[in-house]
C-alpha positions as CSV (number, residue, x, y, z in Angstrom):
1,M,175.1,162.0,102.3
2,L,172.6,163.9,100.7
3,K,173.9,167.1,98.8
4,L,170.8,168.5,96.8
5,N,167.1,167.4,97.0
6,V,165.0,168.5,94.2
7,S,161.2,168.0,95.0
8,N,158.1,168.2,92.6
9,I,159.3,171.4,90.7
10,S,156.8,172.8,88.1
11,K,157.5,175.8,86.0
12,T,155.3,177.2,83.1
13,Y,156.3,179.7,80.5
14,L,153.8,181.5,78.1
15,N,151.1,179.1,78.9
16,K,153.6,176.0,78.3
17,E,154.4,174.0,81.4
18,I,158.3,172.9,80.8
19,L,158.6,171.4,84.0
20,K,156.1,169.1,85.5
21,D,156.7,167.8,89.1
22,I,160.7,167.5,88.6
23,S,162.2,165.1,91.7
24,F,165.5,163.6,92.0
25,S,168.5,164.1,94.6
26,V,172.1,164.3,94.5
27,N,174.4,162.4,97.1
28,D,177.9,162.3,97.9
29,N,180.4,161.9,94.6
30,E,177.5,161.4,92.3
31,R,178.3,162.3,88.7
32,I,175.1,163.3,87.1
33,G,174.7,164.8,83.6
34,I,171.4,166.5,82.3
35,V,170.3,166.1,78.8
36,G,167.2,167.0,76.6
37,R,166.4,169.1,73.5
38,N,167.1,172.9,73.2
39,G,164.6,174.7,75.3
40,C,163.2,171.6,77.3
41,G,164.0,173.5,80.6
42,K,167.4,172.3,81.5
43,T,168.8,175.7,82.3
44,T,165.7,177.0,83.7
45,L,165.7,173.9,86.4
46,M,169.6,174.8,87.2
47,K,168.6,178.6,88.1
48,I,165.4,177.4,90.0
49,I,167.7,175.1,91.9
50,L,170.2,178.1,92.6
51,G,167.3,180.5,93.4
52,E,167.8,182.6,90.3
53,V,164.3,181.8,89.0
54,P,161.2,181.0,91.2
55,A,159.4,177.7,90.7
56,D,155.6,177.7,90.1
57,S,155.4,175.0,92.8
58,G,157.9,172.4,94.4
59,F,161.3,173.4,96.0
60,S,165.0,172.7,96.1
61,D,167.1,172.2,99.1
62,I,170.9,172.6,98.7
63,K,172.7,171.0,101.8
64,C,176.5,171.9,101.2
65,K,178.6,174.4,99.8
66,I,178.2,174.7,95.9
67,G,180.6,176.0,93.0
68,Y,178.5,177.0,89.9
69,L,179.6,177.5,86.3
70,P,177.0,179.4,84.3
71,Q,177.4,179.8,80.3
72,A,180.2,182.0,79.4
73,N,177.8,184.9,78.2
74,E,176.6,185.1,81.6
75,A,180.2,186.0,82.9
76,E,179.9,188.7,85.5
77,N,182.7,191.5,86.2
78,I,184.9,189.5,88.1
79,S,188.7,189.8,88.6
80,L,191.0,186.9,87.6
81,A,193.6,188.9,89.5
82,K,191.9,188.7,92.5
83,I,191.6,184.9,92.3
84,I,195.4,184.4,91.0
85,D,196.8,186.5,94.0
86,N,194.5,185.0,96.5
87,N,197.3,183.2,99.0
88,Q,194.5,180.9,100.3
89,I,194.3,179.0,96.9
90,S,195.1,175.1,97.3
91,K,198.1,173.3,95.3
92,E,195.3,171.7,93.3
93,I,193.7,174.9,92.1
94,R,197.2,176.6,91.6
95,K,198.2,174.0,89.2
96,L,195.0,174.0,87.2
97,I,195.4,177.8,86.7
98,H,198.7,177.1,85.4
99,D,197.4,174.1,83.1
100,L,194.7,176.4,81.9
101,D,197.4,179.3,81.0
102,L,195.4,181.8,83.0
103,E,198.3,183.8,84.6
104,K,198.7,185.9,81.4
105,L,195.0,187.0,81.6
106,K,194.9,188.1,85.0
107,N,195.3,191.8,84.3
108,K,192.6,191.8,81.2
109,D,189.3,193.2,81.3
110,I,186.8,190.4,81.3
111,S,184.8,191.9,78.5
112,L,187.8,191.6,76.3
113,L,188.4,187.6,76.8
114,S,186.9,185.2,74.3
115,G,184.3,182.7,75.2
116,G,186.8,179.7,75.7
117,E,188.8,182.3,78.2
118,K,185.5,183.2,80.0
119,T,184.7,179.5,80.6
120,K,188.1,178.8,82.1
121,L,187.9,181.5,84.5
122,L,184.5,180.7,85.2
123,F,185.6,177.4,86.0
124,V,188.2,178.2,88.4
125,K,186.0,180.4,90.3
126,A,183.4,177.8,90.7
127,L,186.2,175.8,92.4
128,I,188.2,178.2,94.4
129,D,185.9,177.9,97.7
130,E,186.3,174.1,97.7
131,P,182.7,173.2,97.0
132,Q,181.4,169.8,97.8
133,L,178.8,170.0,95.0
134,L,179.5,171.5,91.3
135,L,176.7,172.7,89.0
136,L,178.0,173.1,85.5
137,D,176.1,174.6,82.5
138,E,177.5,173.5,79.2
139,P,181.1,173.6,80.5
140,T,182.9,172.5,77.3
141,N,181.3,175.5,75.1
142,F,184.0,177.4,73.2
143,L,186.8,175.3,74.5
144,D,189.5,173.5,72.5
145,W,190.2,169.8,72.9
146,K,193.5,170.4,74.9
147,T,191.3,172.4,77.4
148,I,188.1,170.1,77.5
149,E,190.8,167.2,78.5
150,I,192.1,169.2,81.4
151,F,188.6,169.8,82.7
152,E,187.9,166.2,82.3
153,K,191.0,165.2,84.4
154,Y,190.5,167.6,86.9
155,L,186.6,166.5,87.4
156,K,187.5,162.9,87.4
157,S,189.7,163.4,90.5
158,Y,187.2,166.0,91.8
159,N,186.2,165.0,95.6
160,G,182.6,166.0,95.4
161,A,179.2,165.7,93.5
162,I,178.7,167.1,90.1
163,L,175.7,168.0,88.0
164,T,176.0,169.0,84.8
165,I,174.2,170.3,81.5
166,S,175.9,169.1,78.4
167,H,175.4,168.2,75.0
168,D,179.1,167.3,74.8
169,R,178.5,163.3,74.4
170,V,182.3,162.4,74.7
171,F,182.5,164.7,77.9
172,L,179.5,162.9,79.1
173,D,180.9,159.6,78.5
174,N,184.2,160.5,80.3
175,V,182.5,162.2,83.4
176,V,179.3,161.3,84.5
177,E,178.0,158.0,85.8
178,E,174.1,158.8,85.5
179,I,172.1,160.6,83.3
180,L,168.9,162.7,84.0
181,E,166.8,163.3,80.9
182,I,164.2,165.8,80.6
183,D,161.7,165.3,77.9
184,K,158.3,166.8,77.4
185,G,158.6,168.3,81.1
186,K,159.2,164.8,82.9
187,I,162.4,163.6,84.2
188,K,163.9,160.2,84.2
189,R,167.1,158.7,85.5
190,Y,169.5,156.3,83.8
191,K,172.2,154.6,85.4
192,G,175.6,154.9,83.1
193,N,177.4,157.3,81.0
194,Y,176.0,158.9,77.9
195,S,176.5,155.9,75.6
196,S,175.0,153.4,78.1
197,Y,172.0,155.8,78.4
198,K,171.3,155.9,74.6
199,E,171.6,151.9,74.5
200,Q,168.9,151.8,77.5
201,K,166.9,154.4,75.6
202,E,166.8,152.5,72.5
203,K,165.8,149.4,74.2
204,E,163.1,150.9,76.2
205,E,161.5,152.4,73.2
206,E,162.0,149.0,71.1
207,R,160.3,147.3,74.6
208,E,157.5,150.1,74.6
209,R,156.7,149.5,70.9
210,I,156.5,145.8,71.3
211,E,154.0,145.9,74.5
212,Y,151.9,148.3,72.6
213,I,151.5,146.3,69.4
214,K,151.1,143.0,71.8
215,Y,148.4,145.4,73.7
216,K,146.4,146.2,70.5
217,K,146.6,142.6,68.9
218,K,145.0,141.1,72.3
219,E,142.5,143.9,72.2
220,K,141.6,143.1,68.9
221,A,141.3,139.4,69.5
222,L,138.9,139.9,72.4
223,K,136.9,142.4,70.6
224,Q,136.5,139.9,67.8
225,A,135.8,137.1,70.0
226,A,133.1,139.0,72.1
227,Q,131.4,140.4,68.7
228,G,131.5,136.7,67.1
229,I,129.7,135.4,70.1
230,M,127.3,138.0,70.4
231,D,126.4,137.9,66.6
232,K,125.9,134.0,67.3
233,A,123.6,134.8,70.1
234,N,121.5,137.3,68.0
235,K,121.2,134.9,65.3
236,L,119.9,132.1,67.6
237,N,117.7,134.7,69.6
238,A,115.7,135.5,66.0
239,T,115.6,132.0,64.9
240,S,115.0,130.2,68.6
241,K,111.7,128.2,69.1
242,N,112.2,126.4,72.1
243,D,113.7,126.9,75.7
244,Y,116.7,125.1,75.2
245,L,118.0,127.5,72.2
246,R,116.8,130.3,74.2
247,G,118.8,129.0,77.2
248,R,121.9,128.5,75.0
249,N,121.5,132.1,73.8
250,K,121.7,133.4,77.2
251,K,124.8,131.7,77.9
252,L,126.3,132.9,74.7
253,A,125.4,136.4,75.6
254,K,126.6,136.2,79.3
255,R,130.1,134.8,78.0
256,S,130.3,137.7,75.3
257,K,129.9,140.3,78.2
258,S,132.2,138.5,80.3
259,I,134.9,138.9,77.5
260,L,134.0,142.4,77.3
261,K,134.5,142.8,81.2
262,R,138.0,141.2,80.8
263,L,138.8,143.9,77.9
264,E,137.6,146.6,80.2
265,K,140.0,145.3,82.9
266,M,143.1,145.1,80.8
267,Q,145.6,147.6,81.8
268,E,145.6,150.1,79.0
269,V,148.8,150.6,77.2
270,D,149.7,154.1,75.8
271,K,150.8,154.3,72.4
272,P,154.6,155.1,72.7
273,F,155.5,158.7,71.5
274,I,157.6,158.3,68.1
275,E,159.4,161.3,67.1
276,K,158.8,162.0,63.5
277,E,161.5,160.8,61.4
278,V,163.6,163.8,60.1
279,Y,165.9,163.3,57.2
280,I,167.9,166.5,55.8
281,E,170.6,166.3,52.8
282,F,172.7,168.7,51.3
283,D,172.2,169.4,47.3
284,E,175.3,168.8,45.6
285,A,177.0,170.3,42.7
286,E,179.1,168.0,40.3
287,T,182.8,168.6,39.9
288,T,185.3,167.7,37.0
289,S,188.3,167.6,39.0
290,S,189.9,165.2,41.7
291,I,191.4,168.0,43.6
292,L,189.0,170.8,44.4
293,I,191.7,173.2,46.5
294,S,195.4,173.0,47.0
295,G,198.0,175.4,48.9
296,E,201.6,175.6,48.7
297,N,203.9,177.4,51.0
298,I,201.3,179.2,52.9
299,S,202.4,181.6,55.7
300,K,200.7,183.8,57.7
301,S,201.6,186.4,60.6
302,F,199.6,189.0,62.6
303,D,201.3,190.0,65.6
304,R,203.1,186.9,65.5
305,L,203.6,183.8,63.3
306,L,200.6,181.8,62.9
307,F,202.1,179.1,60.4
308,K,204.8,178.9,57.9
309,N,205.4,177.3,54.6
310,I,202.3,174.8,54.9
311,N,200.9,172.7,52.2
312,F,197.8,170.9,51.7
313,Q,195.1,169.7,49.2
314,V,191.7,168.9,49.3
315,N,190.6,165.9,47.1
316,K,187.0,165.0,46.0
317,G,184.9,163.2,48.5
318,R,187.4,163.9,51.6
319,K,185.6,164.9,55.0
320,I,188.4,166.4,56.7
321,A,188.3,167.7,60.3
322,L,190.8,171.0,61.0
323,L,192.1,170.7,64.6
324,G,194.3,172.9,66.7
325,D,194.6,174.6,70.1
326,N,192.6,177.9,70.3
327,G,194.9,180.5,68.6
328,T,196.7,178.3,66.2
329,G,195.3,179.6,63.1
330,K,192.4,177.4,62.1
331,S,189.8,180.4,61.3
332,T,192.8,182.5,59.6
333,L,193.5,179.4,57.4
334,I,189.7,179.1,56.4
335,N,189.7,182.8,55.5
336,I,192.7,182.3,53.5
337,I,191.2,179.7,51.5
338,L,188.1,181.6,51.1
339,G,190.2,184.7,49.9
340,R,189.1,187.0,52.7
341,T,192.8,187.7,54.1
342,E,196.1,188.3,52.8
343,Y,198.8,185.7,53.0
344,E,202.2,184.4,51.5
345,G,202.2,181.4,49.2
346,S,199.6,180.2,46.6
347,I,196.2,178.9,46.6
348,R,194.6,177.1,43.7
349,I,190.9,176.6,43.5
350,N,189.6,174.4,40.6
351,S,187.2,176.3,38.2
352,S,184.3,173.8,38.8
353,T,184.8,174.1,42.5
354,K,181.7,175.8,44.3
355,I,182.2,176.6,48.1
356,G,179.6,176.9,50.7
357,Y,180.5,178.3,53.7
358,L,179.2,178.2,57.7
359,S,180.5,181.2,59.5
360,Q,180.5,181.3,63.5
361,E,180.0,185.1,62.9
362,F,176.9,184.6,60.5
363,E,178.8,186.7,58.0
364,G,176.6,187.9,55.1
365,F,173.3,187.8,57.4
366,E,171.0,190.7,57.9
367,F,170.3,190.7,61.6
368,E,167.0,192.8,61.1
369,N,165.7,190.3,58.3
370,T,163.2,187.6,59.2
371,V,164.1,184.2,59.1
372,I,161.8,183.9,55.7
373,E,163.6,186.9,54.4
374,E,167.0,185.7,54.8
375,M,166.0,182.3,53.2
376,Q,164.5,184.0,50.2
377,K,168.0,185.6,49.3
378,V,168.8,182.1,48.2
379,T,165.6,180.7,46.7
380,D,162.0,181.8,46.1
381,D,160.6,178.4,46.8
382,L,158.7,179.1,50.1
383,S,157.5,175.4,50.3
384,L,161.1,174.4,50.1
385,I,162.3,177.1,52.7
386,R,159.4,175.9,55.2
387,N,160.1,172.2,54.8
388,T,163.9,172.8,55.3
389,L,163.3,174.9,58.3
390,G,160.9,172.5,59.7
391,Q,163.3,169.7,59.7
392,L,165.6,171.9,61.4
393,M,162.9,172.6,64.3
394,I,162.1,176.3,63.3
395,R,158.4,176.2,62.7
396,E,155.5,177.9,62.8
397,G,155.5,181.6,64.0
398,D,159.5,181.3,64.3
399,V,160.1,181.7,60.7
400,Y,158.7,185.5,61.0
401,K,161.2,186.0,64.0
402,K,163.9,188.5,63.1
403,F,167.4,186.8,62.9
404,K,168.4,188.6,65.8
405,Q,165.6,187.4,67.9
406,L,167.1,183.7,67.6
407,S,169.3,181.8,70.0
408,Y,172.7,181.2,68.6
409,G,171.7,177.4,68.3
410,E,168.6,178.4,66.2
411,K,170.8,181.0,64.1
412,V,173.2,177.9,63.1
413,R,170.2,176.1,62.0
414,V,169.0,178.8,59.7
415,A,172.5,179.0,58.1
416,L,172.6,175.4,57.7
417,A,169.0,175.5,56.1
418,K,170.8,178.1,53.6
419,L,173.4,176.1,52.8
420,L,170.9,173.1,52.4
421,V,168.9,174.6,49.7
422,Q,172.0,175.5,47.4
423,E,174.3,173.4,45.3
424,Y,177.9,173.1,46.3
425,N,180.6,170.6,45.8
426,M,182.6,171.8,48.8
427,L,181.8,172.9,52.2
428,I,183.6,175.0,54.7
429,L,181.9,174.6,58.1
430,D,183.1,176.5,61.5
431,E,181.7,174.8,64.3
432,P,178.5,173.5,62.7
433,T,177.2,171.9,65.9
434,N,177.8,174.7,68.5
435,F,175.0,175.2,70.8
436,L,172.8,172.4,69.1
437,D,171.2,169.7,71.3
438,I,172.3,166.0,70.6
439,P,169.1,165.0,68.4
440,T,169.8,167.8,66.1
441,K,173.8,167.4,66.1
442,E,172.9,163.7,64.8
443,L,170.7,164.9,62.4
444,I,173.3,167.0,61.0
445,E,176.0,164.2,61.3
446,E,173.9,162.0,59.1
447,A,173.4,164.9,56.4
448,I,177.3,165.2,56.4
449,M,177.8,161.6,56.5
450,D,175.6,161.1,53.3
451,Y,177.4,164.2,51.7
452,N,179.4,162.7,48.8
453,N,181.5,165.8,48.0
454,S,184.3,167.3,50.2
455,I,184.1,169.0,53.5
456,L,186.5,171.0,55.6
457,F,185.3,171.6,59.0
458,V,186.5,173.0,62.3
459,T,185.0,171.8,65.5
460,H,185.4,171.1,69.2
461,D,183.0,168.4,68.9
462,R,185.2,165.3,69.4
463,Y,182.4,163.1,68.6
464,L,181.8,164.6,65.2
465,V,185.3,164.0,64.4
466,K,185.2,160.6,65.5
467,N,182.2,159.8,63.5
468,I,182.9,161.8,60.4
469,A,186.4,162.5,59.3
470,N,188.4,160.6,57.1
471,E,191.1,163.2,56.9
472,I,192.5,165.1,59.9
473,W,194.8,168.3,59.5
474,V,196.4,169.5,62.8
475,L,197.9,173.0,63.2
476,K,200.5,172.8,66.0
477,D,203.7,174.5,66.3
478,K,203.3,176.8,63.4
479,K,203.2,173.6,61.3
480,L,200.3,171.7,59.3
481,N,200.2,167.9,59.9
482,V,198.2,166.0,57.6
483,Y,196.8,162.5,58.8
484,L,195.3,160.8,55.6
485,G,193.1,158.6,57.9
486,D,190.1,158.8,60.5
487,Y,190.3,159.6,64.0
488,D,191.4,156.1,65.2
489,Y,194.2,156.3,62.6
490,Y,195.4,159.8,64.0
491,M,195.3,158.9,67.7
492,I,197.5,155.6,66.8
493,K,199.9,157.8,64.7
494,T,200.3,160.0,67.6
495,Q,200.3,157.9,70.5
496,D,203.6,156.5,71.7
497,N,201.9,153.6,73.9
498,H,202.4,150.5,71.9
499,E,200.1,148.5,74.4
500,Y,197.4,150.9,73.5
501,K,197.9,150.0,69.8
502,A,198.3,146.3,70.6
503,D,195.1,146.4,72.6
504,I,193.0,148.1,69.7
505,L,194.3,145.6,67.0
506,M,193.4,142.8,69.4
507,L,189.7,143.9,70.2
508,E,189.1,144.7,66.1
509,M,190.2,141.4,65.2
510,K,187.9,139.7,67.9
511,L,185.0,142.0,66.5
512,A,185.6,140.7,63.1
513,D,185.5,137.1,64.3
514,L,182.4,137.5,66.2
515,S,181.0,139.4,63.3
516,F,181.7,136.4,60.9
517,K,180.3,134.2,63.3
518,L,177.0,135.9,63.7
519,T,176.4,135.8,59.7
520,N,176.5,131.7,60.1
521,A,175.0,131.2,63.7
522,K,171.9,129.3,64.6
523,D,169.2,131.2,66.0
524,E,170.0,129.8,69.8
525,E,173.5,130.9,69.4
526,K,172.8,134.2,68.4
527,L,172.0,135.7,71.9
528,E,175.2,134.7,73.4
529,L,177.4,135.9,70.4
530,E,175.6,139.4,70.2
531,R,176.1,139.7,73.9
532,E,179.9,139.2,73.4
533,Y,179.9,141.2,70.5
534,F,178.4,144.2,72.3
535,D,180.6,143.6,75.2
536,I,183.7,143.7,73.2
537,A,182.6,146.9,71.1
538,R,182.3,148.6,74.3
539,K,185.6,147.5,75.7
540,L,187.0,148.9,72.1
541,R,185.3,152.3,72.7
542,E,186.7,152.6,76.0
543,V,190.4,151.8,74.6
544,K,190.0,154.2,72.3
545,R,188.4,156.8,74.5
546,N,191.1,156.6,77.1
């Protein structure tokens, strides 16, 4: 049964048409993710659907009760106590409130809640009236892994349709079954989760490139053939002395015109749009030591004990993900390493260690400065400044905006740009991909991957941890647990399920075997072996994800 119909919606802002004839529908139990670059119109589209923003043309028709989760900064003045004390709440919602540990917040003013607490409250509010359609705008922002997994578990069993905007690739893989991509104002629908969409998109772009190349080759060949025949006809015309040659000349001219008509009737193939290849890299300073930072018996308390007698060391070349639920002390540990807060114990930082720091609060930034002025604090090279900002999609007039006028995602990009143009051999990054669209996240991931020195990063982005980390620290129960391996190693070490471990080992062995076979396979065998390889790789991803 139809839950939502969107028909031919268009919207223009500042003379730029961001949505062009957008049409799609949502039916019973469909789980759909909306993706696209920052500023492409995702939230605008959702607000048009909700009737909060008028469309220039087209309409949306909601045919059922809906629940809406806006971004946390749009939280209105709502009372959690009224929700929790409501006797009409279902058992499922009551359990969700308990799982999200919201009871302790019921008498707290919403203005005093953290971003994650607001998101949890808004999620429960969206579900309270048992809607048949959920509209979610960036539902995982500000949330720790534990809370995201609670959201995912609930949404998997939710008896209704879901339409969600998200840049969280793991969330999209776990929750949605279709993807709506907004690109240059147009919308396109893909079956499958995010990983499936990405594979389809890459194949689609490759097909478009091949079709365009074929078209241009055929066009060139026909033009050359027509021109060659016409040249021959003109030559004969100039030298012909009798009726036979003149008749032959007419036939050649007719044949040339026939080829040109064929060329005109050929279906024109547009040149595929190819995003400009962008590559960024961090400048790196040399280090003379294999151990950059070490901590011994570190303890810290505020109104309660955060952690006690923890030990760690940062070795050269390690990419360390610092994980833990909200409130376990991740940011505090970073501040201890940076010498910004008092603590018990000892921290040793090698004299050759040069630390670059990305702060969520943009410490050290002057919000009245323009972007250019902020960048000039660290370099006078205007060419380098513009090039680095441009690679991070801060271009043209945006460089003259005041820092305070930028969106959160744009502020993160400028902060990253300042790190990129300075030389460090140790980076500490606090939520480096927050509020960034997926293409920009992938750009940052590539830069971090190629960085040869050490990185300590805090993130709620599970995809980033899976792709980047080769060491994982977990703050839990006032202790720091150190895992000297990647995300898969960490999962195996923390899972009690022996069957899970055996499945991973078996699938990895199959992949290794197929990889060896592919290196020696004949051309006619490769297609089937590649199909089997990607099928096993997909199963391995699913096992690890689950």
